[in-house]
PQR file of N, CA, C, O and H, with PARSE charges and radii, in Angstrom:
ATOM      1  N   MET A   1      19.890  27.003 -16.962 -0.4000 1.5000
ATOM      2  CA  MET A   1      20.333  26.537 -18.266 -0.0000 2.0000
ATOM      3  C   MET A   1      19.271  25.597 -18.843  0.5500 1.7000
ATOM      4  O   MET A   1      18.736  24.750 -18.128 -0.5500 1.4000
ATOM      5  N   ILE A   2      18.971  25.744 -20.115 -0.4000 1.5000
ATOM      6  CA  ILE A   2      17.916  24.978 -20.761 -0.0000 2.0000
ATOM      7  C   ILE A   2      18.483  24.194 -21.937  0.5500 1.7000
ATOM      8  O   ILE A   2      19.208  24.734 -22.772 -0.5500 1.4000
ATOM      9  H   ILE A   2      19.405  26.432 -20.696  0.4000 1.0000
ATOM     10  N   LYS A   3      18.142  22.916 -21.985 -0.4000 1.5000
ATOM     11  CA  LYS A   3      18.564  22.094 -23.122 -0.0000 2.0000
ATOM     12  C   LYS A   3      17.780  22.518 -24.362  0.5500 1.7000
ATOM     13  O   LYS A   3      16.779  23.228 -24.264 -0.5500 1.4000
ATOM     14  H   LYS A   3      17.553  22.477 -21.306  0.4000 1.0000
ATOM     15  N   GLU A   4      18.243  22.080 -25.513 -0.4000 1.5000
ATOM     16  CA  GLU A   4      17.613  22.449 -26.777 -0.0000 2.0000
ATOM     17  C   GLU A   4      16.143  22.073 -26.851  0.5500 1.7000
ATOM     18  O   GLU A   4      15.371  22.755 -27.524 -0.5500 1.4000
ATOM     19  H   GLU A   4      19.056  21.504 -25.593  0.4000 1.0000
ATOM     20  N   ASP A   5      15.740  21.011 -26.181 -0.4000 1.5000
ATOM     21  CA  ASP A   5      14.344  20.576 -26.235 -0.0000 2.0000
ATOM     22  C   ASP A   5      13.449  21.349 -25.270  0.5500 1.7000
ATOM     23  O   ASP A   5      12.258  21.054 -25.163 -0.5500 1.4000
ATOM     24  H   ASP A   5      16.368  20.456 -25.634  0.4000 1.0000
ATOM     25  N   GLY A   6      14.010  22.339 -24.565 -0.4000 1.5000
ATOM     26  CA  GLY A   6      13.220  23.153 -23.657 -0.0000 2.0000
ATOM     27  C   GLY A   6      13.176  22.625 -22.241  0.5500 1.7000
ATOM     28  O   GLY A   6      12.614  23.283 -21.365 -0.5500 1.4000
ATOM     29  H   GLY A   6      14.977  22.578 -24.652  0.4000 1.0000
ATOM     30  N   LEU A   7      13.744  21.471 -21.987 -0.4000 1.5000
ATOM     31  CA  LEU A   7      13.727  20.882 -20.654 -0.0000 2.0000
ATOM     32  C   LEU A   7      14.892  21.444 -19.844  0.5500 1.7000
ATOM     33  O   LEU A   7      16.048  21.275 -20.230 -0.5500 1.4000
ATOM     34  H   LEU A   7      14.200  20.937 -22.698  0.4000 1.0000
ATOM     35  N   PRO A   8      14.603  22.110 -18.723 -0.5600 1.5000
ATOM     36  CA  PRO A   8      15.703  22.606 -17.892  0.2800 2.0000
ATOM     37  C   PRO A   8      16.647  21.467 -17.494  0.5500 1.7000
ATOM     38  O   PRO A   8      16.207  20.351 -17.222 -0.5500 1.4000
ATOM     39  N   ILE A   9      17.934  21.762 -17.463 -0.4000 1.5000
ATOM     40  CA  ILE A   9      18.952  20.746 -17.163 -0.0000 2.0000
ATOM     41  C   ILE A   9      18.673  20.056 -15.826  0.5500 1.7000
ATOM     42  O   ILE A   9      18.749  18.831 -15.733 -0.5500 1.4000
ATOM     43  H   ILE A   9      18.292  22.669 -17.684  0.4000 1.0000
ATOM     44  N   GLY A  10      18.353  20.830 -14.803 -0.4000 1.5000
ATOM     45  CA  GLY A  10      18.109  20.259 -13.477 -0.0000 2.0000
ATOM     46  C   GLY A  10      16.938  19.290 -13.477  0.5500 1.7000
ATOM     47  O   GLY A  10      16.980  18.258 -12.807 -0.5500 1.4000
ATOM     48  H   GLY A  10      18.291  21.826 -14.879  0.4000 1.0000
ATOM     49  N   LEU A  11      15.901  19.616 -14.222 -0.4000 1.5000
ATOM     50  CA  LEU A  11      14.745  18.728 -14.313 -0.0000 2.0000
ATOM     51  C   LEU A  11      15.120  17.450 -15.053  0.5500 1.7000
ATOM     52  O   LEU A  11      14.775  16.350 -14.620 -0.5500 1.4000
ATOM     53  H   LEU A  11      15.866  20.454 -14.767  0.4000 1.0000
ATOM     54  N   GLY A  12      15.819  17.595 -16.158 -0.4000 1.5000
ATOM     55  CA  GLY A  12      16.248  16.412 -16.915 -0.0000 2.0000
ATOM     56  C   GLY A  12      17.111  15.496 -16.075  0.5500 1.7000
ATOM     57  O   GLY A  12      16.943  14.277 -16.099 -0.5500 1.4000
ATOM     58  H   GLY A  12      16.099  18.488 -16.510  0.4000 1.0000
ATOM     59  N   PHE A  13      18.036  16.082 -15.331 -0.4000 1.5000
ATOM     60  CA  PHE A  13      18.908  15.290 -14.463 -0.0000 2.0000
ATOM     61  C   PHE A  13      18.099  14.619 -13.359  0.5500 1.7000
ATOM     62  O   PHE A  13      18.298  13.441 -13.063 -0.5500 1.4000
ATOM     63  H   PHE A  13      18.172  17.073 -15.311  0.4000 1.0000
ATOM     64  N   GLY A  14      17.186  15.373 -12.753 -0.4000 1.5000
ATOM     65  CA  GLY A  14      16.351  14.815 -11.685 -0.0000 2.0000
ATOM     66  C   GLY A  14      15.499  13.656 -12.179  0.5500 1.7000
ATOM     67  O   GLY A  14      15.363  12.642 -11.494 -0.5500 1.4000
ATOM     68  H   GLY A  14      17.024  16.330 -12.994  0.4000 1.0000
ATOM     69  N   LEU A  15      14.928  13.808 -13.368 -0.4000 1.5000
ATOM     70  CA  LEU A  15      14.119  12.724 -13.931 -0.0000 2.0000
ATOM     71  C   LEU A  15      14.981  11.510 -14.246  0.5500 1.7000
ATOM     72  O   LEU A  15      14.557  10.372 -14.045 -0.5500 1.4000
ATOM     73  H   LEU A  15      15.040  14.631 -13.924  0.4000 1.0000
ATOM     74  N   ALA A  16      16.196  11.755 -14.742 -0.4000 1.5000
ATOM     75  CA  ALA A  16      17.096  10.646 -15.057 -0.0000 2.0000
ATOM     76  C   ALA A  16      17.482   9.862 -13.800  0.5500 1.7000
ATOM     77  O   ALA A  16      17.767   8.666 -13.872 -0.5500 1.4000
ATOM     78  H   ALA A  16      16.540  12.680 -14.905  0.4000 1.0000
ATOM     79  N   MET A  17      17.491  10.530 -12.667 -0.4000 1.5000
ATOM     80  CA  MET A  17      17.880   9.889 -11.413 -0.0000 2.0000
ATOM     81  C   MET A  17      16.698   9.228 -10.697  0.5500 1.7000
ATOM     82  O   MET A  17      16.889   8.516  -9.711 -0.5500 1.4000
ATOM     83  H   MET A  17      17.260  11.501 -12.609  0.4000 1.0000
ATOM     84  N   ASN A  18      15.490   9.459 -11.186 -0.4000 1.5000
ATOM     85  CA  ASN A  18      14.291   8.936 -10.522 -0.0000 2.0000
ATOM     86  C   ASN A  18      13.417   8.282 -11.592  0.5500 1.7000
ATOM     87  O   ASN A  18      12.658   8.957 -12.287 -0.5500 1.4000
ATOM     88  H   ASN A  18      15.335  10.037 -11.987  0.4000 1.0000
ATOM     89  N   GLU A  19      13.532   6.982 -11.709 -0.4000 1.5000
ATOM     90  CA  GLU A  19      12.827   6.252 -12.772 -0.0000 2.0000
ATOM     91  C   GLU A  19      11.316   6.434 -12.690  0.5500 1.7000
ATOM     92  O   GLU A  19      10.653   6.585 -13.716 -0.5500 1.4000
ATOM     93  H   GLU A  19      14.149   6.433 -11.144  0.4000 1.0000
ATOM     94  N   GLU A  20      10.774   6.419 -11.489 -0.4000 1.5000
ATOM     95  CA  GLU A  20       9.328   6.569 -11.342 -0.0000 2.0000
ATOM     96  C   GLU A  20       8.872   7.951 -11.829  0.5500 1.7000
ATOM     97  O   GLU A  20       7.847   8.071 -12.500 -0.5500 1.4000
ATOM     98  H   GLU A  20      11.312   6.296 -10.656  0.4000 1.0000
ATOM     99  N   ALA A  21       9.639   8.989 -11.486 -0.4000 1.5000
ATOM    100  CA  ALA A  21       9.302  10.334 -11.949 -0.0000 2.0000
ATOM    101  C   ALA A  21       9.395  10.411 -13.475  0.5500 1.7000
ATOM    102  O   ALA A  21       8.560  11.042 -14.124 -0.5500 1.4000
ATOM    103  H   ALA A  21      10.472   8.892 -10.941  0.4000 1.0000
ATOM    104  N   MET A  22      10.417   9.764 -14.040 -0.4000 1.5000
ATOM    105  CA  MET A  22      10.579   9.752 -15.494 -0.0000 2.0000
ATOM    106  C   MET A  22       9.366   9.097 -16.160  0.5500 1.7000
ATOM    107  O   MET A  22       8.851   9.605 -17.156 -0.5500 1.4000
ATOM    108  H   MET A  22      11.095   9.251 -13.513  0.4000 1.0000
ATOM    109  N   GLU A  23       8.920   7.989 -15.619 -0.4000 1.5000
ATOM    110  CA  GLU A  23       7.759   7.298 -16.181 -0.0000 2.0000
ATOM    111  C   GLU A  23       6.496   8.146 -16.058  0.5500 1.7000
ATOM    112  O   GLU A  23       5.689   8.198 -16.986 -0.5500 1.4000
ATOM    113  H   GLU A  23       9.338   7.575 -14.810  0.4000 1.0000
ATOM    114  N   GLN A  24       6.326   8.806 -14.922 -0.4000 1.5000
ATOM    115  CA  GLN A  24       5.148   9.656 -14.727 -0.0000 2.0000
ATOM    116  C   GLN A  24       5.188  10.849 -15.692  0.5500 1.7000
ATOM    117  O   GLN A  24       4.169  11.208 -16.283 -0.5500 1.4000
ATOM    118  H   GLN A  24       6.982   8.764 -14.169  0.4000 1.0000
ATOM    119  N   PHE A  25       6.360  11.455 -15.848 -0.4000 1.5000
ATOM    120  CA  PHE A  25       6.502  12.590 -16.755 -0.0000 2.0000
ATOM    121  C   PHE A  25       6.180  12.157 -18.184  0.5500 1.7000
ATOM    122  O   PHE A  25       5.501  12.877 -18.917 -0.5500 1.4000
ATOM    123  H   PHE A  25       7.188  11.163 -15.368  0.4000 1.0000
ATOM    124  N   ALA A  26       6.662  10.995 -18.573 -0.4000 1.5000
ATOM    125  CA  ALA A  26       6.410  10.483 -19.925 -0.0000 2.0000
ATOM    126  C   ALA A  26       4.921  10.235 -20.168  0.5500 1.7000
ATOM    127  O   ALA A  26       4.455  10.336 -21.303 -0.5500 1.4000
ATOM    128  H   ALA A  26       7.213  10.411 -17.978  0.4000 1.0000
ATOM    129  N   ALA A  27       4.176   9.912 -19.114 -0.4000 1.5000
ATOM    130  CA  ALA A  27       2.747   9.623 -19.241 -0.0000 2.0000
ATOM    131  C   ALA A  27       1.885  10.892 -19.270  0.5500 1.7000
ATOM    132  O   ALA A  27       0.686  10.819 -19.538 -0.5500 1.4000
ATOM    133  H   ALA A  27       4.555   9.830 -18.192  0.4000 1.0000
ATOM    134  N   MET A  28       2.485  12.042 -18.997 -0.4000 1.5000
ATOM    135  CA  MET A  28       1.734  13.299 -18.974 -0.0000 2.0000
ATOM    136  C   MET A  28       1.356  13.752 -20.381  0.5500 1.7000
ATOM    137  O   MET A  28       1.995  13.386 -21.367 -0.5500 1.4000
ATOM    138  H   MET A  28       3.459  12.102 -18.778  0.4000 1.0000
ATOM    139  N   THR A  29       0.300  14.559 -20.443 -0.4000 1.5000
ATOM    140  CA  THR A  29      -0.054  15.207 -21.709 -0.0000 2.0000
ATOM    141  C   THR A  29       0.975  16.296 -21.996  0.5500 1.7000
ATOM    142  O   THR A  29       1.742  16.677 -21.112 -0.5500 1.4000
ATOM    143  H   THR A  29      -0.219  14.857 -19.642  0.4000 1.0000
ATOM    144  N   GLU A  30       0.991  16.788 -23.208 -0.4000 1.5000
ATOM    145  CA  GLU A  30       1.925  17.863 -23.560 -0.0000 2.0000
ATOM    146  C   GLU A  30       1.680  19.098 -22.697  0.5500 1.7000
ATOM    147  O   GLU A  30       2.632  19.761 -22.286 -0.5500 1.4000
ATOM    148  H   GLU A  30       0.367  16.479 -23.926  0.4000 1.0000
ATOM    149  N   GLU A  31       0.433  19.408 -22.423 -0.4000 1.5000
ATOM    150  CA  GLU A  31       0.121  20.576 -21.593 -0.0000 2.0000
ATOM    151  C   GLU A  31       0.628  20.382 -20.165  0.5500 1.7000
ATOM    152  O   GLU A  31       1.167  21.314 -19.570 -0.5500 1.4000
ATOM    153  H   GLU A  31      -0.340  18.870 -22.757  0.4000 1.0000
ATOM    154  N   GLU A  32       0.462  19.194 -19.616 -0.4000 1.5000
ATOM    155  CA  GLU A  32       0.977  18.917 -18.271 -0.0000 2.0000
ATOM    156  C   GLU A  32       2.495  19.027 -18.236  0.5500 1.7000
ATOM    157  O   GLU A  32       3.064  19.570 -17.289 -0.5500 1.4000
ATOM    158  H   GLU A  32       0.024  18.436 -20.100  0.4000 1.0000
ATOM    159  N   LYS A  33       3.145  18.509 -19.271 -0.4000 1.5000
ATOM    160  CA  LYS A  33       4.605  18.616 -19.349 -0.0000 2.0000
ATOM    161  C   LYS A  33       5.033  20.078 -19.384  0.5500 1.7000
ATOM    162  O   LYS A  33       5.999  20.456 -18.721 -0.5500 1.4000
ATOM    163  H   LYS A  33       2.683  18.068 -20.040  0.4000 1.0000
ATOM    164  N   LYS A  34       4.324  20.901 -20.151 -0.4000 1.5000
ATOM    165  CA  LYS A  34       4.657  22.325 -20.227 -0.0000 2.0000
ATOM    166  C   LYS A  34       4.536  22.975 -18.856  0.5500 1.7000
ATOM    167  O   LYS A  34       5.365  23.807 -18.488 -0.5500 1.4000
ATOM    168  H   LYS A  34       3.540  20.594 -20.689  0.4000 1.0000
ATOM    169  N   GLN A  35       3.508  22.599 -18.098 -0.4000 1.5000
ATOM    170  CA  GLN A  35       3.320  23.158 -16.765 -0.0000 2.0000
ATOM    171  C   GLN A  35       4.467  22.757 -15.836  0.5500 1.7000
ATOM    172  O   GLN A  35       4.950  23.577 -15.055 -0.5500 1.4000
ATOM    173  H   GLN A  35       2.836  21.922 -18.398  0.4000 1.0000
ATOM    174  N   VAL A  36       4.897  21.509 -15.920 -0.4000 1.5000
ATOM    175  CA  VAL A  36       6.015  21.043 -15.098 -0.0000 2.0000
ATOM    176  C   VAL A  36       7.296  21.783 -15.482  0.5500 1.7000
ATOM    177  O   VAL A  36       8.067  22.189 -14.612 -0.5500 1.4000
ATOM    178  H   VAL A  36       4.504  20.844 -16.554  0.4000 1.0000
ATOM    179  N   ILE A  37       7.518  21.955 -16.769 -0.4000 1.5000
ATOM    180  CA  ILE A  37       8.720  22.663 -17.239 -0.0000 2.0000
ATOM    181  C   ILE A  37       8.709  24.100 -16.749  0.5500 1.7000
ATOM    182  O   ILE A  37       9.739  24.613 -16.311 -0.5500 1.4000
ATOM    183  H   ILE A  37       6.892  21.625 -17.476  0.4000 1.0000
ATOM    184  N   GLU A  38       7.558  24.755 -16.817 -0.4000 1.5000
ATOM    185  CA  GLU A  38       7.462  26.126 -16.311 -0.0000 2.0000
ATOM    186  C   GLU A  38       7.742  26.173 -14.810  0.5500 1.7000
ATOM    187  O   GLU A  38       8.423  27.082 -14.335 -0.5500 1.4000
ATOM    188  H   GLU A  38       6.721  24.338 -17.173  0.4000 1.0000
ATOM    189  N   ALA A  39       7.226  25.209 -14.069 -0.4000 1.5000
ATOM    190  CA  ALA A  39       7.497  25.151 -12.624 -0.0000 2.0000
ATOM    191  C   ALA A  39       8.986  24.948 -12.383  0.5500 1.7000
ATOM    192  O   ALA A  39       9.558  25.559 -11.481 -0.5500 1.4000
ATOM    193  H   ALA A  39       6.673  24.470 -14.454  0.4000 1.0000
ATOM    194  N   ALA A  40       9.614  24.095 -13.183 -0.4000 1.5000
ATOM    195  CA  ALA A  40      11.048  23.823 -13.019 -0.0000 2.0000
ATOM    196  C   ALA A  40      11.881  25.067 -13.309  0.5500 1.7000
ATOM    197  O   ALA A  40      12.931  25.264 -12.697 -0.5500 1.4000
ATOM    198  H   ALA A  40       9.149  23.598 -13.916  0.4000 1.0000
ATOM    199  N   ARG A  41      11.434  25.890 -14.214 -0.4000 1.5000
ATOM    200  CA  ARG A  41      12.176  27.115 -14.545 -0.0000 2.0000
ATOM    201  C   ARG A  41      12.175  28.114 -13.389  0.5500 1.7000
ATOM    202  O   ARG A  41      13.055  28.970 -13.308 -0.5500 1.4000
ATOM    203  H   ARG A  41      10.581  25.731 -14.711  0.4000 1.0000
ATOM    204  N   SER A  42      11.195  28.006 -12.499 -0.4000 1.5000
ATOM    205  CA  SER A  42      11.132  28.939 -11.374 -0.0000 2.0000
ATOM    206  C   SER A  42      11.845  28.413 -10.131  0.5500 1.7000
ATOM    207  O   SER A  42      11.952  29.122  -9.131 -0.5500 1.4000
ATOM    208  H   SER A  42      10.480  27.310 -12.564  0.4000 1.0000
ATOM    209  N   VAL A  43      12.331  27.178 -10.188 -0.4000 1.5000
ATOM    210  CA  VAL A  43      13.046  26.579  -9.055 -0.0000 2.0000
ATOM    211  C   VAL A  43      14.358  27.318  -8.827  0.5500 1.7000
ATOM    212  O   VAL A  43      15.070  27.663  -9.770 -0.5500 1.4000
ATOM    213  H   VAL A  43      12.244  26.602 -11.001  0.4000 1.0000
ATOM    214  N   GLN A  44      14.662  27.555  -7.544 -0.4000 1.5000
ATOM    215  CA  GLN A  44      15.847  28.339  -7.225 -0.0000 2.0000
ATOM    216  C   GLN A  44      16.884  27.584  -6.405  0.5500 1.7000
ATOM    217  O   GLN A  44      17.904  28.155  -6.019 -0.5500 1.4000
ATOM    218  H   GLN A  44      14.084  27.275  -6.778  0.4000 1.0000
ATOM    219  N   SER A  45      16.633  26.303  -6.134 -0.4000 1.5000
ATOM    220  CA  SER A  45      17.626  25.537  -5.382 -0.0000 2.0000
ATOM    221  C   SER A  45      17.551  24.062  -5.767  0.5500 1.7000
ATOM    222  O   SER A  45      16.558  23.594  -6.325 -0.5500 1.4000
ATOM    223  H   SER A  45      15.805  25.839  -6.447  0.4000 1.0000
ATOM    224  N   LYS A  46      18.613  23.357  -5.458 -0.4000 1.5000
ATOM    225  CA  LYS A  46      18.667  21.917  -5.701 -0.0000 2.0000
ATOM    226  C   LYS A  46      17.561  21.210  -4.920  0.5500 1.7000
ATOM    227  O   LYS A  46      16.931  20.282  -5.427 -0.5500 1.4000
ATOM    228  H   LYS A  46      19.419  23.738  -5.006  0.4000 1.0000
ATOM    229  N   GLU A  47      17.333  21.644  -3.704 -0.4000 1.5000
ATOM    230  CA  GLU A  47      16.303  21.023  -2.867 -0.0000 2.0000
ATOM    231  C   GLU A  47      14.915  21.206  -3.464  0.5500 1.7000
ATOM    232  O   GLU A  47      14.101  20.283  -3.442 -0.5500 1.4000
ATOM    233  H   GLU A  47      17.845  22.398  -3.291  0.4000 1.0000
ATOM    234  N   GLN A  48      14.644  22.396  -3.998 -0.4000 1.5000
ATOM    235  CA  GLN A  48      13.349  22.633  -4.637 -0.0000 2.0000
ATOM    236  C   GLN A  48      13.171  21.736  -5.860  0.5500 1.7000
ATOM    237  O   GLN A  48      12.081  21.212  -6.094 -0.5500 1.4000
ATOM    238  H   GLN A  48      15.305  23.146  -4.016  0.4000 1.0000
ATOM    239  N   MET A  49      14.234  21.558  -6.636 -0.4000 1.5000
ATOM    240  CA  MET A  49      14.151  20.699  -7.814 -0.0000 2.0000
ATOM    241  C   MET A  49      13.929  19.255  -7.391  0.5500 1.7000
ATOM    242  O   MET A  49      13.139  18.542  -8.011 -0.5500 1.4000
ATOM    243  H   MET A  49      15.119  21.984  -6.446  0.4000 1.0000
ATOM    244  N   GLN A  50      14.617  18.816  -6.343 -0.4000 1.5000
ATOM    245  CA  GLN A  50      14.424  17.452  -5.846 -0.0000 2.0000
ATOM    246  C   GLN A  50      12.982  17.256  -5.389  0.5500 1.7000
ATOM    247  O   GLN A  50      12.406  16.192  -5.615 -0.5500 1.4000
ATOM    248  H   GLN A  50      15.258  19.395  -5.840  0.4000 1.0000
ATOM    249  N   GLN A  51      12.395  18.258  -4.756 -0.4000 1.5000
ATOM    250  CA  GLN A  51      11.006  18.161  -4.312 -0.0000 2.0000
ATOM    251  C   GLN A  51      10.059  18.115  -5.507  0.5500 1.7000
ATOM    252  O   GLN A  51       9.090  17.356  -5.501 -0.5500 1.4000
ATOM    253  H   GLN A  51      12.863  19.123  -4.573  0.4000 1.0000
ATOM    254  N   LEU A  52      10.331  18.916  -6.526 -0.4000 1.5000
ATOM    255  CA  LEU A  52       9.502  18.898  -7.735 -0.0000 2.0000
ATOM    256  C   LEU A  52       9.536  17.513  -8.378  0.5500 1.7000
ATOM    257  O   LEU A  52       8.496  16.971  -8.754 -0.5500 1.4000
ATOM    258  H   LEU A  52      11.118  19.533  -6.531  0.4000 1.0000
ATOM    259  N   VAL A  53      10.729  16.947  -8.501 -0.4000 1.5000
ATOM    260  CA  VAL A  53      10.867  15.617  -9.100 -0.0000 2.0000
ATOM    261  C   VAL A  53      10.149  14.573  -8.242  0.5500 1.7000
ATOM    262  O   VAL A  53       9.495  13.677  -8.775 -0.5500 1.4000
ATOM    263  H   VAL A  53      11.574  17.386  -8.196  0.4000 1.0000
ATOM    264  N   GLN A  54      10.268  14.684  -6.925 -0.4000 1.5000
ATOM    265  CA  GLN A  54       9.573  13.734  -6.047 -0.0000 2.0000
ATOM    266  C   GLN A  54       8.062  13.882  -6.187  0.5500 1.7000
ATOM    267  O   GLN A  54       7.335  12.889  -6.163 -0.5500 1.4000
ATOM    268  H   GLN A  54      10.799  15.412  -6.491  0.4000 1.0000
ATOM    269  N   ASN A  55       7.591  15.113  -6.334 -0.4000 1.5000
ATOM    270  CA  ASN A  55       6.153  15.333  -6.541 -0.0000 2.0000
ATOM    271  C   ASN A  55       5.680  14.669  -7.827  0.5500 1.7000
ATOM    272  O   ASN A  55       4.585  14.109  -7.868 -0.5500 1.4000
ATOM    273  H   ASN A  55       8.182  15.919  -6.354  0.4000 1.0000
ATOM    274  N   ILE A  56       6.491  14.727  -8.870 -0.4000 1.5000
ATOM    275  CA  ILE A  56       6.142  14.066 -10.124 -0.0000 2.0000
ATOM    276  C   ILE A  56       6.077  12.559  -9.897  0.5500 1.7000
ATOM    277  O   ILE A  56       5.144  11.901 -10.357 -0.5500 1.4000
ATOM    278  H   ILE A  56       7.381  15.183  -8.837  0.4000 1.0000
ATOM    279  N   ALA A  57       7.061  12.012  -9.192 -0.4000 1.5000
ATOM    280  CA  ALA A  57       7.084  10.571  -8.918 -0.0000 2.0000
ATOM    281  C   ALA A  57       5.854  10.138  -8.126  0.5500 1.7000
ATOM    282  O   ALA A  57       5.358   9.025  -8.299 -0.5500 1.4000
ATOM    283  H   ALA A  57       7.819  12.546  -8.818  0.4000 1.0000
ATOM    284  N   ASP A  58       5.370  11.013  -7.266 -0.4000 1.5000
ATOM    285  CA  ASP A  58       4.233  10.668  -6.406 -0.0000 2.0000
ATOM    286  C   ASP A  58       2.898  10.754  -7.117  0.5500 1.7000
ATOM    287  O   ASP A  58       1.884  10.316  -6.574 -0.5500 1.4000
ATOM    288  H   ASP A  58       5.772  11.917  -7.126  0.4000 1.0000
ATOM    289  N   LEU A  59       2.873  11.314  -8.328 -0.4000 1.5000
ATOM    290  CA  LEU A  59       1.630  11.395  -9.097 -0.0000 2.0000
ATOM    291  C   LEU A  59       1.202   9.995  -9.517  0.5500 1.7000
ATOM    292  O   LEU A  59       1.966   9.037  -9.399 -0.5500 1.4000
ATOM    293  H   LEU A  59       3.696  11.670  -8.770  0.4000 1.0000
ATOM    294  N   ASP A  60      -0.016   9.888 -10.003 -0.4000 1.5000
ATOM    295  CA  ASP A  60      -0.545   8.557 -10.296 -0.0000 2.0000
ATOM    296  C   ASP A  60      -1.123   8.486 -11.704  0.5500 1.7000
ATOM    297  O   ASP A  60      -2.267   8.068 -11.880 -0.5500 1.4000
ATOM    298  H   ASP A  60      -0.637  10.666 -10.098  0.4000 1.0000
ATOM    299  N   PHE A  61      -0.357   8.885 -12.694 -0.4000 1.5000
ATOM    300  CA  PHE A  61      -0.833   8.852 -14.083 -0.0000 2.0000
ATOM    301  C   PHE A  61      -0.882   7.432 -14.643  0.5500 1.7000
ATOM    302  O   PHE A  61      -1.636   7.169 -15.580 -0.5500 1.4000
ATOM    303  H   PHE A  61       0.573   9.224 -12.550  0.4000 1.0000
ATOM    304  N   LEU A  62      -0.105   6.528 -14.095 -0.4000 1.5000
ATOM    305  CA  LEU A  62       0.068   5.208 -14.717 -0.0000 2.0000
ATOM    306  C   LEU A  62      -0.934   4.151 -14.247  0.5500 1.7000
ATOM    307  O   LEU A  62      -0.946   3.035 -14.768 -0.5500 1.4000
ATOM    308  H   LEU A  62       0.508   6.742 -13.334  0.4000 1.0000
ATOM    309  N   SER A  63      -1.767   4.493 -13.275 -0.4000 1.5000
ATOM    310  CA  SER A  63      -2.680   3.447 -12.797 -0.0000 2.0000
ATOM    311  C   SER A  63      -4.044   3.548 -13.410  0.5500 1.7000
ATOM    312  O   SER A  63      -4.920   2.738 -13.106 -0.5500 1.4000
ATOM    313  H   SER A  63      -1.758   5.399 -12.852  0.4000 1.0000
TER
END
């Protein structure tokens, strides 16, 4: 399921639950965000989505 802004529901929920991931996602370029959204669309389980969100949190865009 995809929200009107193109962000998959699971990704939006995962980002909302992980402040660091939300901040990292916000710091991404539009192209990087598109790549993350495309990756999220291919996720097939809750665990995969949690790993994707954790990977975003582990990035270092803010330093």
